[in-house]
C-alpha positions as CSV (number, residue, x, y, z in Angstrom):
1,M,-6.8,22.5,0.8
2,H,-4.1,20.9,1.1
3,S,-4.0,17.3,2.8
4,H,-1.7,17.2,5.8
5,M,-0.5,20.8,5.3
6,R,-1.2,23.4,8.2
7,G,-3.9,25.9,7.0
8,D,-1.5,29.0,7.6
9,D,1.4,27.3,6.0
10,T,1.3,28.8,2.3
11,R,4.3,27.1,0.7
12,R,3.5,25.2,-3.1
13,T,5.6,23.3,-5.1
14,V,3.2,23.5,-8.5
15,I,4.9,20.4,-10.6
16,V,3.9,21.1,-14.3
17,Q,5.7,18.3,-16.0
18,A,7.1,14.8,-15.7
19,Q,9.1,12.1,-17.5
20,G,10.2,8.7,-16.1
21,C,11.5,9.8,-12.4
22,Q,11.7,13.0,-13.1
23,L,9.5,16.1,-12.3
24,W,9.8,19.9,-12.9
25,D,7.9,22.6,-11.3
26,T,6.8,26.3,-12.6
27,E,9.9,27.8,-11.8
28,G,12.1,24.9,-14.2
29,R,13.6,23.0,-10.8
30,R,13.9,19.5,-11.6
31,Y,13.4,16.8,-9.0
32,L,13.6,13.2,-8.4
33,D,10.6,11.8,-7.5
34,A,11.5,9.1,-5.2
35,T,8.1,8.5,-4.2
36,A,6.3,7.7,-7.0
37,G,3.5,10.3,-6.3
38,L,2.0,8.0,-4.1
39,A,3.7,4.6,-4.4
40,L,2.1,4.3,-7.4
41,T,3.8,5.2,-10.7
42,Q,5.3,2.0,-11.5
43,V,5.8,2.8,-15.2
44,G,7.5,6.2,-14.6
45,H,6.1,9.4,-15.4
46,G,4.7,10.7,-19.2
47,R,4.4,7.7,-21.1
48,R,2.8,8.8,-24.2
49,E,1.3,5.4,-25.1
50,L,-0.6,5.7,-22.1
51,G,-2.1,8.5,-23.5
52,E,-2.6,7.7,-26.5
53,V,-4.7,4.5,-25.2
54,A,-6.5,6.6,-23.1
55,A,-7.7,8.6,-26.3
56,A,-8.6,5.9,-28.1
57,Q,-10.8,4.5,-25.8
58,M,-12.3,7.7,-25.2
59,A,-13.0,8.1,-28.4
60,K,-14.7,4.5,-28.9
61,L,-16.5,4.1,-25.2
62,E,-15.7,6.6,-22.8
63,Y,-17.8,5.2,-20.0
64,Y,-20.6,3.2,-18.9
65,H,-21.8,1.3,-15.9
66,T,-21.8,-1.9,-14.7
67,R,-24.9,-2.0,-12.7
68,W,-27.3,-4.5,-13.5
69,G,-26.7,-6.8,-17.0
70,F,-24.3,-4.0,-18.5
71,T,-20.5,-4.3,-18.7
72,N,-18.1,-3.4,-20.9
73,D,-15.7,-5.3,-23.2
74,R,-12.4,-3.4,-21.7
75,A,-13.5,-3.9,-18.3
76,I,-14.1,-8.1,-19.4
77,E,-10.2,-8.5,-20.6
78,L,-8.8,-6.4,-17.6
79,A,-11.1,-8.5,-15.0
80,A,-9.4,-12.0,-17.3
81,R,-6.1,-10.8,-17.0
82,L,-6.2,-9.8,-13.2
83,T,-7.5,-13.4,-12.7
84,E,-4.4,-15.2,-14.4
85,L,-2.1,-12.7,-12.8
86,A,-3.2,-13.8,-9.5
87,P,-3.0,-16.4,-7.0
88,D,-5.0,-19.2,-7.6
89,G,-8.5,-19.2,-6.3
90,L,-8.7,-15.2,-6.8
91,D,-11.1,-15.6,-9.5
92,H,-13.9,-12.9,-9.3
93,V,-13.1,-9.5,-9.9
94,Y,-14.9,-6.0,-8.4
95,F,-13.5,-2.8,-10.0
96,T,-13.3,0.5,-7.7
97,S,-11.7,3.9,-8.7
98,G,-8.8,3.5,-5.6
99,G,-7.3,1.8,-2.7
100,A,-10.1,3.2,0.2
101,E,-13.0,2.2,-1.9
102,G,-11.3,-1.3,-2.4
103,N,-11.2,-1.8,1.4
104,E,-14.6,-0.4,2.0
105,I,-16.0,-3.3,-0.9
106,A,-13.9,-5.8,1.5
107,L,-15.5,-4.6,4.6
108,R,-19.2,-4.6,3.2
109,M,-18.0,-8.4,1.4
110,A,-16.6,-9.8,4.3
111,R,-20.2,-8.6,7.0
112,L,-22.7,-9.5,3.9
113,Y,-20.8,-12.8,3.4
114,R,-21.6,-13.6,7.1
115,Y,-25.4,-12.3,6.4
116,R,-26.1,-14.4,3.7
117,T,-24.3,-18.0,5.1
118,G,-26.1,-17.1,8.5
119,Q,-23.7,-15.8,10.6
120,P,-25.1,-12.8,11.2
121,D,-23.4,-11.9,14.2
122,R,-20.2,-12.5,13.2
123,T,-19.0,-8.8,12.5
124,W,-16.1,-8.1,14.2
125,I,-12.9,-6.9,12.0
126,L,-9.3,-7.9,13.4
127,A,-6.6,-5.0,12.1
128,L,-2.8,-4.2,12.7
129,D,-2.1,-1.0,15.6
130,K,-0.1,0.0,12.7
131,G,-1.8,-1.0,9.4
132,F,-3.4,1.7,7.3
133,H,-6.0,1.0,4.7
134,G,-7.5,4.1,3.5
135,I,-9.0,7.8,4.6
136,S,-12.7,6.9,3.6
137,Y,-14.8,6.1,6.8
138,G,-14.7,2.3,7.3
139,A,-10.8,2.5,5.7
140,S,-10.0,4.6,8.3
141,S,-11.7,2.8,11.5
142,M,-9.8,-0.3,10.5
143,S,-6.6,2.0,10.4
144,G,-4.4,2.4,13.6
145,G,-3.2,5.3,14.8
146,A,-4.4,8.1,16.3
147,E,-4.1,10.3,13.3
148,A,-6.7,8.1,11.4
149,H,-9.2,8.8,14.1
150,L,-8.5,11.7,16.4
151,G,-11.7,14.1,15.8
152,F,-13.7,12.2,13.3
153,G,-15.2,10.0,15.9
154,P,-16.7,7.7,17.1
155,M,-15.2,5.1,14.5
156,L,-17.0,2.4,13.7
157,P,-17.6,-0.4,16.2
158,H,-16.7,-4.2,16.1
159,I,-12.8,-3.4,15.0
160,R,-10.0,-4.7,17.4
161,F,-6.7,-3.8,17.1
162,L,-3.5,-6.0,17.4
163,T,0.3,-5.7,17.9
164,T,2.1,-5.1,14.5
165,P,4.7,-7.4,13.8
166,D,7.2,-5.0,13.9
167,V,10.9,-6.6,14.2
168,F,13.0,-3.8,14.6
169,H,11.1,-3.0,17.6
170,R,11.9,-6.0,19.4
171,E,11.9,-4.7,23.0
172,A,8.2,-4.2,22.8
173,F,7.7,-8.2,22.8
174,D,9.3,-8.7,26.1
175,G,12.0,-10.9,24.8
176,E,9.5,-13.5,22.9
177,D,10.0,-14.3,19.3
178,V,8.0,-11.5,17.7
179,T,5.7,-14.1,15.6
180,E,5.2,-16.0,18.6
181,F,3.9,-13.1,20.5
182,C,1.4,-12.2,17.6
183,L,-0.1,-15.8,17.2
184,R,-0.4,-15.9,21.1
185,E,-2.1,-12.4,21.3
186,L,-3.9,-13.2,18.0
187,R,-5.4,-16.5,19.7
188,A,-6.1,-15.1,22.9
189,T,-8.4,-12.0,21.3
190,I,-9.9,-14.7,19.3
191,E,-10.9,-16.4,22.2
192,E,-12.1,-13.4,24.1
193,I,-14.5,-12.0,21.6
194,G,-15.2,-15.4,20.5
195,P,-14.8,-16.7,17.1
196,E,-18.7,-16.9,16.0
197,R,-18.5,-13.1,16.4
198,I,-15.7,-12.6,14.3
199,T,-15.5,-11.9,10.4
200,A,-12.1,-11.0,9.2
201,M,-8.8,-10.4,9.6
202,I,-7.1,-7.1,7.7
203,G,-3.6,-6.4,7.1
204,E,-1.1,-5.2,4.6
205,P,1.8,-8.1,3.8
206,V,4.6,-5.4,4.2
207,L,3.0,-2.5,6.4
208,G,3.6,1.0,4.4
209,P,2.5,4.3,5.4
210,G,3.2,2.8,9.4
211,G,6.9,2.5,8.5
212,M,7.3,-0.1,5.9
213,I,7.2,-2.7,8.4
214,V,8.4,-6.2,7.2
215,P,6.9,-9.2,9.4
216,P,8.8,-12.4,9.8
217,D,8.5,-14.8,6.9
218,D,6.7,-16.9,9.1
219,Y,4.5,-14.5,10.5
220,W,1.6,-14.5,7.6
221,P,1.8,-18.5,6.9
222,R,0.6,-18.9,10.7
223,V,-1.9,-16.3,11.3
224,A,-3.2,-17.8,7.9
225,A,-3.3,-21.1,9.1
226,L,-4.7,-19.8,12.5
227,L,-7.8,-17.7,11.2
228,R,-8.7,-20.7,8.8
229,S,-9.1,-22.8,11.6
230,Y,-11.2,-20.5,13.2
231,G,-13.5,-19.6,10.1
232,I,-12.1,-16.4,9.6
233,L,-11.7,-14.9,6.3
234,L,-8.4,-13.0,5.7
235,I,-8.1,-9.7,3.3
236,S,-5.2,-8.5,2.0
237,D,-4.4,-4.8,1.3
238,E,-2.3,-4.8,-1.5
239,I,-2.6,-1.4,-2.4
240,V,1.0,-0.6,-2.3
241,T,2.6,-3.8,-2.9
242,A,0.7,-5.1,-5.7
243,F,1.7,-4.9,-9.8
244,G,5.9,-5.2,-9.1
245,R,6.6,-2.9,-6.2
246,L,8.3,-5.9,-4.1
247,G,9.4,-7.5,-7.3
248,H,6.0,-9.7,-7.6
249,W,2.9,-9.5,-9.2
250,F,1.5,-9.4,-6.0
251,A,2.9,-9.9,-2.7
252,A,1.2,-12.9,-1.9
253,E,3.5,-14.6,-4.4
254,R,6.3,-14.0,-1.5
255,T,4.2,-14.6,1.5
256,G,2.8,-17.7,-0.1
257,V,-0.6,-17.0,1.4
258,T,-3.5,-16.7,-0.5
259,P,-6.4,-14.3,0.7
260,D,-10.2,-14.8,0.8
261,I,-10.0,-11.0,-0.5
262,L,-7.2,-9.0,-2.5
263,V,-7.2,-5.6,-2.4
264,T,-6.1,-3.3,-5.0
265,A,-5.6,0.0,-6.8
266,K,-2.5,2.5,-7.5
267,G,0.0,0.8,-9.6
268,I,-2.9,-1.0,-11.7
269,T,-3.2,1.9,-14.0
270,S,0.6,3.5,-12.6
271,G,-1.8,6.9,-11.4
272,Y,-2.6,7.5,-14.9
273,I,-6.5,7.1,-14.0
274,P,-8.1,6.2,-10.9
275,H,-8.8,2.7,-10.6
276,G,-8.7,-0.6,-8.3
277,A,-9.7,-3.7,-8.2
278,V,-10.5,-6.2,-5.3
279,L,-10.0,-9.7,-5.9
280,V,-12.0,-12.4,-4.3
281,S,-12.4,-15.9,-3.5
282,G,-15.5,-18.0,-5.3
283,E,-16.7,-19.4,-2.1
284,V,-17.1,-15.0,-1.0
285,A,-18.1,-14.0,-4.5
286,E,-20.9,-16.7,-4.9
287,A,-22.2,-15.8,-1.3
288,V,-22.9,-11.9,-1.6
289,G,-23.9,-12.3,-5.4
290,K,-26.4,-14.8,-4.6
291,D,-30.1,-13.6,-3.7
292,D,-30.7,-10.0,-4.8
293,G,-26.8,-9.6,-5.7
294,F,-24.2,-7.2,-4.1
295,P,-25.9,-4.2,-3.2
296,V,-23.1,-2.2,-3.8
297,G,-22.1,-0.3,-7.3
298,F,-20.1,2.8,-7.5
299,T,-20.8,5.2,-10.3
300,Y,-17.3,4.3,-11.8
301,S,-16.9,0.6,-11.4
302,G,-15.1,-0.8,-14.2
303,H,-14.9,2.5,-16.0
304,A,-13.9,1.5,-19.8
305,T,-11.0,4.0,-20.0
306,A,-9.4,3.5,-16.8
307,C,-9.7,-0.4,-17.7
308,A,-8.0,0.3,-21.2
309,V,-5.2,2.1,-19.4
310,A,-4.5,-0.3,-16.7
311,L,-4.4,-3.2,-19.3
312,A,-1.6,-1.0,-21.2
313,N,-0.3,-0.5,-17.8
314,L,0.5,-4.0,-17.1
315,D,1.8,-4.7,-20.6
316,I,4.4,-2.0,-20.1
317,I,5.1,-3.8,-16.6
318,A,5.3,-6.9,-18.4
319,G,7.0,-6.1,-21.6
320,E,9.9,-4.2,-20.0
321,D,10.4,-6.4,-16.8
322,L,9.8,-4.2,-14.5
323,L,9.4,-6.5,-11.9
324,G,13.0,-8.1,-12.7
325,N,14.4,-3.9,-12.2
326,A,12.7,-3.5,-9.1
327,V,14.6,-6.6,-7.7
328,K,18.2,-5.6,-9.6
329,V,17.8,-1.8,-8.7
330,G,16.1,-2.3,-5.4
331,A,19.0,-4.1,-4.3
332,H,21.7,-1.9,-5.5
333,L,19.6,1.1,-3.5
334,A,19.7,-0.7,-0.3
335,D,23.3,-1.7,-1.0
336,R,23.9,2.2,-1.1
337,L,21.5,3.0,1.6
338,R,23.4,0.4,4.0
339,E,26.5,2.7,3.8
340,L,24.7,5.1,5.8
341,L,24.6,2.7,8.7
342,D,27.6,4.3,10.2
343,L,25.5,7.9,10.8
344,P,24.3,8.2,14.3
345,T,20.8,8.5,13.2
346,V,20.6,5.7,10.8
347,A,19.9,2.2,12.8
348,D,18.5,0.2,9.9
349,V,17.5,-0.2,6.4
350,R,14.9,-2.4,4.9
351,Q,14.1,-3.1,1.6
352,I,12.5,-5.1,-0.8
353,G,11.6,-4.5,-4.6
354,L,11.7,-0.6,-4.6
355,M,10.2,-0.2,-1.5
356,V,12.7,0.8,1.5
357,C,13.0,2.5,4.5
358,V,15.6,3.9,5.9
359,Q,15.1,3.6,10.3
360,L,16.3,7.2,11.9
361,V,16.4,7.1,15.4
362,S,17.6,10.0,18.2
363,D,19.6,6.9,20.1
364,K,20.5,3.6,18.2
365,E,21.0,1.9,21.7
366,T,17.0,2.6,23.0
367,R,16.0,2.6,19.3
368,A,13.9,6.0,20.3
369,P,12.8,7.5,17.8
370,L,13.4,11.3,16.4
371,P,11.9,13.8,18.7
372,N,11.3,16.5,16.0
373,G,9.9,14.1,13.2
374,T,11.8,14.1,9.9
375,E,10.3,17.2,8.5
376,A,13.7,19.2,8.2
377,L,15.2,16.0,6.4
378,T,12.2,15.9,3.9
379,D,12.7,19.3,3.6
380,E,16.2,19.4,2.8
381,L,16.3,16.7,0.3
382,R,13.5,18.5,-1.7
383,D,15.0,22.2,-1.1
384,G,18.1,21.5,-1.3
385,F,19.2,18.8,-3.4
386,G,16.1,18.1,-5.6
387,V,15.1,14.4,-4.5
388,L,11.6,13.8,-3.2
389,V,10.8,11.1,-0.6
390,R,8.2,10.1,2.3
391,G,8.7,11.1,5.5
392,M,7.8,9.0,8.5
393,P,7.8,8.3,12.2
394,S,10.0,6.1,11.6
395,G,12.3,7.5,9.2
396,V,12.1,8.0,5.4
397,M,10.6,5.8,2.8
398,L,11.5,5.8,-1.0
399,V,8.9,4.2,-3.2
400,P,10.1,5.5,-6.9
401,P,8.3,4.2,-9.9
402,L,9.5,0.8,-10.9
403,V,12.2,2.6,-14.1
404,L,14.5,3.8,-11.7
405,S,18.0,3.5,-12.9
406,R,21.2,2.9,-10.7
407,E,22.2,6.1,-11.4
408,E,19.1,8.2,-10.2
409,A,19.5,5.6,-7.0
410,D,23.0,6.8,-6.6
411,E,21.5,10.5,-6.9
412,A,18.9,9.7,-4.2
413,A,21.4,8.0,-1.5
414,G,24.0,10.7,-2.3
415,A,21.7,13.2,-0.8
416,L,20.5,11.4,2.1
417,R,24.5,10.9,3.1
418,E,24.7,14.5,2.5
419,V,21.6,15.6,4.9
420,L,21.8,12.7,7.3
421,S,25.2,13.7,8.4
422,R,24.2,16.8,9.5
423,M,20.9,15.6,11.4
424,T,21.4,15.9,14.9
425,P,19.5,13.3,17.4
426,D,16.7,15.2,18.3
427,G,16.4,15.5,14.2
428,L,17.6,19.1,13.6
429,L,19.9,20.2,11.0
430,L,23.4,21.6,11.4
């Protein structure tokens, strides 16, 4: 069973080999992976050294649980490394196997924190209506959009969605400054629900699947200050944006905001083995760890082999200056893609590091989306040019490995030029 695919669709692309930013299928067809899998292969595919690290760790200690008083040396080393890289104040680490698990833990920690500090009625969570936080039940409940909820209801109660600060669609803000509109709405929502009933707000510093939406620079600092004034926690979902994607170890460096809980996954191991980590402030960690301790433990938390691979992966990112490459090659890719703005369906190009969105519309004046979506575009890029991009309601996103070269960036931009020049306003191809 394949997700996001009709049951009667029998098409399959079977990948059997990969190296750097390149993939090959069973037919020997080569692809340029401008998606880094699902935005996670920071160091590129086929890094033999990571396989060797995993094999060596498995031969010594493949796994042991981290419940009760047990741990392992690699989990201790990785926790220390993450707290060195993270913003000051995030000095406690809880390990998971992935991003959705991390957001489940963040939700549980936020609510348990209130219970343990004598505020059991503070159960409400605020989230953005275009945010995405994973496919597990709690994470989906905190994700906006019908796709996360339709057919699965009822979702978790006590979750309120707020307007996403989507600068591209300024028409949604009645001519008001985007941040001012969102802050006014946030304050009114807090007063309506009652601050004594709200535990936390969750959000992505840069929204990924929702359309690579980049909030105004003053949005997160002002939101954080307002939340703090009401004693509301901030949960930052950095599943996509951490570990170099934006040219920083964490997007918190870019926003200048240190959250109470920061969720990571994906790039922590570049996908070579499933892993994730939730970074937690001392205040929250102390509360959820007291009494009988935190009563949630995944089977694979602190998995020794995953931790060893993560440590080696972080070494590669630092040693090869992949954060710097993300900045330099990302800027070059964006420059090439901005050349597409002369096309009738290309309305905007947004880029931070190696996270780039080409915004597509049916009409540049009204900014109406393509009525038939981007499936025809992504199919043609894959089948006709061997370039893999991620289709979204707003257009296409490129999140390639951080080892992307300028030549590969040119290849992706050239393929997009060829296909988009044949796209009609309804999203079909001539």
